[in-house]
N, C-alpha and C positions, 0 to 999 in steps of 0.2 A: 674811486670814482673810475669808470672806465675810460682809456685814451685812444685815440687813434693817431698815428703821426704818419706824415707822408714825407720823403725824404725829396731832394731836388732830381732824382734819378726816377720818381713815379713810385718807388717801392713805398707799401705802404706795412706799418708795424700797429697790432694791437697789442695794449698792455693796460696796468693800474698805475694810476697817478697814486704816488706815496707821501710826497711832501711838495709844498709850495712854498716860495718866498717871492719877493719883488722881481727878483733877477734871476731865480733859479728852479728847475722841476726835477723832481726825482721821480724815475718811471720805471717800473720793472716791466720787462717786455716778454711776451711769451717764447720768443725765440732766443732770448738768451740766457745765460745762467748766472746773470749778475744785473744790478743795476745801473740806469744811464742817467747822466746827469746832463741836462740841458741849461745852457747859460741863455740871458738876452743881451745881446750885443747890437746897437743901433738898429733897436725895434724888430729885430729876427732872433730868433731861437737857433742856438749853435748847439750840436754835439760835441761830446769831447773829443772826437777826431776831426771838428772844424767843420762837418757837413750842415749846410742849412736844413733845419726841419720847420715842416710848418705842423701845427694843432690842426687837424683837419677835424675831430670831434671829440666832443666831452661828454659821457653820457653817464648821467646820475642814476641812483637807484630810487630815487624819489623825486618830490616834486622841487626840492631845493636846487637851485643852478651854482656852477661855478661864480658865475658873478656876482652872487649874494657875499662868496667868500674872498673872492678874488677879481674885482672890477675890472683890472688892468689886463688879466687873462682872456676874458670875454671879449674885449675890443680887440686882440689879436688874433682871434678866430675868425673863421666864417662859415657861414650855413650852405646849406647845399645849393641855394638859389642866389649865391654871390658869384 
């Protein structure tokens, strides 16, 4: 599943979601040579260096959405109209 992350600075990064648990996401970003782990802390996703990260978009290759596999993730994202 493709993911677009947005940092507090406004920087956007596109990547692939590799793994999901209720309080962690593992993502590989196009611009990094390593994976990135995000942790859920007080209803915010925080990167390994302490930056707040918003999950701007989740793009699946089919009809199945992330909310089917991980309902809380869907609740923490927002669509273009929000």
